C-alpha positions in Angstrom: 99.1 -47.2 79.2 95.8 -45.8 77.7 95.5 -42.8 75.6 93.9 -41.1 78.8 96.8 -41.5 81.0 99.7 -40.3 78.3 97.3 -36.8 78.1 97.1 -36.8 82.0 100.8 -36.9 82.5 101.8 -35.2 79.7 100.0 -31.9 81.0 101.4 -32.8 84.5 104.5 -32.6 83.2 104.1 -29.3 81.4 102.7 -27.4 84.9 105.2 -28.5 86.4 108.3 -27.9 84.3 109.2 -24.5 85.3 109.0 -25.6 89.1 112.2 -25.4 90.9 113.7 -28.3 92.2 113.6 -28.8 96.5 116.6 -27.9 98.6 118.5 -31.3 99.6 118.0 -31.5 103.2 120.6 -31.5 105.0 121.3 -35.2 106.6 124.2 -34.6 108.3 122.5 -32.4 111.2 121.1 -33.8 114.0 116.9 -33.4 114.3 115.8 -30.3 116.6 114.6 -31.9 119.8 111.3 -31.7 121.0 110.8 -29.4 124.1 109.4 -31.4 127.4 106.2 -29.4 127.5 105.1 -30.5 123.8 106.2 -34.0 124.5 103.7 -34.2 127.7 101.1 -32.2 125.4 101.3 -34.7 122.6 101.1 -37.8 124.9 98.2 -36.0 126.9 96.4 -35.9 123.7 97.1 -39.5 122.5 95.7 -40.1 126.0 91.8 -39.1 125.6 92.3 -39.9 122.4 92.6 -44.1 124.2 89.9 -42.9 127.0 87.9 -42.0 124.4 87.7 -45.0 122.6 86.1 -47.0 125.4 82.9 -44.3 125.5 80.3 -45.5 123.6 78.6 -42.7 121.4 75.8 -40.7 123.7 77.6 -42.4 127.1 78.9 -40.2 129.2 82.3 -41.1 131.2 82.0 -41.3 135.0 85.0 -38.9 135.8 85.7 -40.8 139.5 86.5 -43.4 136.7 88.9 -41.3 135.0 92.8 -42.3 134.6 94.8 -39.9 135.9 96.9 -37.8 133.6 99.7 -35.8 134.0 98.7 -31.7 135.4 101.1 -29.6 133.2 101.6 -26.1 135.4 99.0 -22.8 133.8 100.5 -19.6 132.5 99.3 -16.6 134.1 96.7 -14.4 132.3 97.2 -11.0 131.9 94.5 -10.1 133.6 91.5 -12.3 135.2 88.8 -11.6 132.5 86.7 -14.1 133.8 84.5 -15.0 137.3 82.0 -17.8 138.2 78.2 -17.5 139.2 77.6 -19.9 142.1 74.1 -21.6 143.4 73.3 -24.5 144.7 72.7 -25.8 141.8 74.8 -24.7 139.0 78.5 -22.9 138.4 77.7 -20.6 135.2 81.2 -18.7 133.7 80.7 -15.1 133.2 82.7 -12.4 131.5 83.9 -9.5 134.1 83.7 -6.7 131.7 80.2 -7.5 129.6 78.8 -9.9 132.0 78.2 -12.5 129.0 77.6 -16.0 130.3 79.4 -18.2 128.7 78.2 -21.5 129.7 77.5 -23.5 132.7 79.7 -26.5 134.2 77.9 -29.9 133.5 78.5 -31.9 137.2 79.4 -35.6 137.1 77.0 -38.1 136.3 75.4 -38.3 140.1 76.6 -35.6 141.6 75.2 -31.8 142.8 76.7 -28.6 143.1 77.9 -28.6 147.1 77.6 -25.1 148.5 79.2 -22.2 146.9 83.2 -23.3 147.3 84.6 -23.1 143.8 88.1 -20.8 142.3 89.5 -19.8 139.4 93.5 -20.7 138.5 95.6 -17.8 137.5 95.5 -18.4 133.9 91.9 -17.3 133.8 90.6 -20.9 131.8 90.7 -23.4 134.4 88.2 -23.5 137.7 87.1 -25.9 140.1 84.3 -26.4 141.8 83.1 -28.6 144.9 80.2 -31.2 144.0 78.9 -33.7 146.2 77.1 -37.3 145.6 74.2 -37.5 147.2 72.9 -35.8 150.6 75.5 -37.3 152.9 78.0 -37.4 150.1 81.5 -37.2 150.6 82.4 -33.6 149.2 85.2 -34.2 146.0 86.3 -31.2 144.0 85.8 -31.1 140.0 88.1 -29.3 137.8 87.1 -27.7 134.3 88.6 -26.4 131.5 87.6 -24.1 128.9 88.8 -24.0 125.2 89.9 -21.5 123.4 86.8 -21.0 122.1 85.3 -20.2 125.7 83.6 -24.2 125.7 83.7 -25.6 128.9 84.6 -29.1 128.9 83.8 -32.3 131.0 84.7 -32.3 134.9 87.2 -34.1 136.1 87.3 -35.2 139.9 90.7 -34.4 141.3 90.2 -34.2 145.2 87.9 -34.7 147.8 87.4 -33.8 151.4 88.0 -35.5 154.5 85.5 -38.4 154.9 82.3 -37.1 156.9 83.7 -33.6 157.4 82.5 -30.2 156.2 83.9 -28.9 153.7 84.6 -24.9 154.7 87.2 -23.2 151.7 89.1 -24.1 148.9 91.7 -21.8 147.3 93.8 -22.9 144.0 97.6 -22.4 143.6 98.1 -20.0 140.9 99.6 -22.5 138.7 97.1 -25.4 139.3 98.7 -28.1 140.3 97.8 -27.8 144.0 94.5 -27.1 146.1 94.0 -25.9 149.2 90.2 -27.7 151.1 89.4 -26.2 155.0 87.4 -28.4 156.4 85.7 -29.0 160.4 88.1 -31.6 162.1 85.4 -32.8 164.7 81.7 -32.6 163.1 80.5 -35.3 160.9 78.4 -34.9 157.9 74.5 -35.5 159.4 71.3 -35.4 157.6 70.4 -32.2 158.9 74.2 -30.4 158.4 75.4 -31.3 155.3 74.3 -29.1 153.7 75.0 -26.1 156.5 78.1 -23.7 156.7 80.3 -25.5 159.0 80.8 -23.9 162.8 83.9 -21.8 162.8 84.3 -22.1 166.9 85.1 -26.0 166.3 88.6 -26.6 165.1 89.4 -27.3 161.8 92.1 -28.2 159.1 93.6 -27.4 155.8 94.2 -30.8 153.3 96.9 -29.5 150.6 96.5 -31.5 147.4 99.0 -32.4 144.9 97.2 -32.9 141.2 100.3 -34.2 139.9 100.1 -36.9 142.4 96.7 -37.3 143.3 98.4 -37.2 146.8 97.0 -35.5 149.9 98.2 -34.6 153.6 96.7 -32.4 156.5 97.4 -29.7 159.1 95.5 -29.1 161.4 94.5 -25.7 163.2 93.5 -24.0 166.5 89.9 -23.4 164.4 88.0 -23.6 161.8 89.6 -21.8 158.7 87.2 -19.0 157.0 89.8 -18.2 153.9 92.6 -19.3 152.0 95.0 -18.1 150.0 98.2 -19.4 148.1 101.4 -17.1 147.3 102.2 -15.6 143.8 105.3 -18.3 143.8 102.6 -21.4 145.0 105.2 -22.0 147.8 102.7 -20.5 150.6 99.7 -20.9 151.7 97.9 -18.0 153.7 95.7 -18.6 156.3 92.8 -16.9 158.4 90.2 -18.0 161.9 87.9 -15.8 163.4 91.0 -15.8 165.8 93.9 -15.3 163.7 95.7 -15.8 160.5 99.4 -17.6 159.6 101.1 -19.1 156.8 102.2 -22.8 156.2 104.5 -24.4 153.7 102.8 -27.0 151.5 105.1 -29.5 151.2 106.2 -29.4 154.8 104.4 -32.7 156.4 101.3 -31.9 158.5 101.8 -30.3 161.7 99.9 -28.5 164.0 99.3 -25.2 163.0 99.9 -21.7 165.1 98.7 -18.3 165.0 101.1 -15.9 163.5 99.1 -13.3 164.3 96.3 -13.4 167.1 93.1 -11.7 167.5 89.7 -11.2 165.4 89.8 -11.4 162.3 87.2 -11.0 159.9 87.0 -10.9 155.7 89.1 -12.3 153.1 92.9 -13.0 153.2 94.9 -12.6 150.2 98.5 -13.9 148.2 100.9 -11.8 150.3 98.9 -13.0 153.6 97.1 -9.2 153.6 93.4 -9.6 154.7 90.7 -7.7 153.5 88.3 -6.4 154.9 84.0 -4.3 154.6 83.9 -1.9 158.0 80.8 0.3 158.0 79.4 2.7 160.5 76.0 3.6 160.1 75.9 4.4 156.2 79.3 4.9 155.3 81.2 2.0 154.2 84.9 1.5 153.7 87.3 -1.9 151.5 89.9 -1.7 154.3 93.4 -3.4 153.8 95.2 -4.7 157.0 98.9 -5.9 156.6 100.1 -9.0 157.7 102.8 -7.8 159.3 100.7 -5.3 161.7 100.4 -1.7 161.2 98.3 0.5 160.2 95.5 0.0 157.7 94.9 1.1 154.5 91.8 2.0 153.4 90.7 1.6 149.1 87.8 2.7 149.1 85.1 4.4 150.5 81.5 5.2 149.9 77.9 6.0 151.2 75.6 3.0 151.1 71.7 3.9 150.3 71.3 0.2 148.3 71.4 -1.6 151.9 73.7 -4.9 150.3 76.7 -5.4 151.8 79.0 -8.8 150.9 82.6 -9.8 151.1 85.2 -9.3 148.9 86.3 -11.7 146.3 89.6 -11.6 145.5 91.5 -13.2 142.5 93.9 -16.2 142.9 96.7 -13.7 142.5 95.6 -11.4 144.9 95.9 -8.1 142.9 91.7 -7.8 141.9 89.4 -7.7 144.2 85.3 -7.8 143.1 82.7 -6.0 145.8 79.3 -4.6 145.9 79.5 -0.6 145.6 76.5 0.9 146.4 74.6 -2.0 144.0 76.7 -2.5 141.4 79.6 -5.0 141.7 83.4 -2.9 140.9 86.6 -4.3 140.2 89.4 -2.8 141.6 92.6 -3.3 140.4 94.7 -3.1 144.0 98.1 -2.6 142.6 97.5 0.6 140.6 94.1 1.5 142.3 92.4 1.7 139.2 88.2 0.9 139.9 86.1 -0.5 137.1 82.1 -0.5 137.2 81.3 -3.9 135.8 77.2 -4.5 134.7 77.3 -7.3 137.6 74.1 -6.2 139.6 74.0 -6.9 143.1 69.7 -7.8 143.6 68.6 -8.1 147.3 67.5 -12.0 148.0 69.4 -13.8 144.9 71.0 -16.8 145.8 74.3 -16.5 144.4 77.4 -15.7 145.3 80.9 -15.2 143.0 84.4 -16.5 142.7 86.9 -15.0 140.9 
């Protein structure tokens, strides 16, 4: 051993002579068992690493070829703080309270945004948007995640609309394991109508996608479904058309749907089956909540409109928060506490965007 080695060893021994000897581990006790979410999360990390090792630097992976990975239920946020600002070409994530843009969703290679169909899950970090390959391509649903630093991850295609049919609405289950898609049942997509809204007078259908298996089944509806909402417990899908409303069990086999309540149904159905609607008389405006089981409607807000612009209310997937235009300003209402909060999200006439919670 060299003189330098000897001096280094002596110096280390002197510095560590007063340190306590570590306790001996209990070799007889069984090691702690990992909880299954941690184990699945570890497998997910390994899968992502393995998949990314197959991509050359600078090459973007085609989401349609991405391997299927397990889907874990998400945990609901205390309050939704983000929303999607949709245009015909982009989907931007914004903060409700500040209007700050967190980023834009990256479209899959070769795809464009399809209409304004999108929605957040209850965790406020997972959202879905409809995309389309080419003018007449089959609409597909891309899934996105925001990380803890609010960065939007790459898209992953998880579902698709019925072949050749016009996509109407999308509803995300609160735990983000299922999707409900409404579409036109009889009218195929043609070059002239690919970007147009489906005709509400034609019969429709609802496809329920299980994202944990990548499978789906379809329910036929008597008319085009104009609104969809999952119940808070993920066990029911509320739906409405211009002729009535109802509910379905997403785990049941695809059967014809029947109205639970007949009659003209305007507005947005929410998690418990109630319907929100904007009603006007001259310049007097009311935000009304109609109960699913019938009975008297409840007025949530009323105002005099001097701005001249109204939009359908937008409800988060829990059915608690609603965003609507109130005399030129977008307002968020907590329907449980009746607390109304102004947002910096202004309504601008002629803009070709819409918001989704």
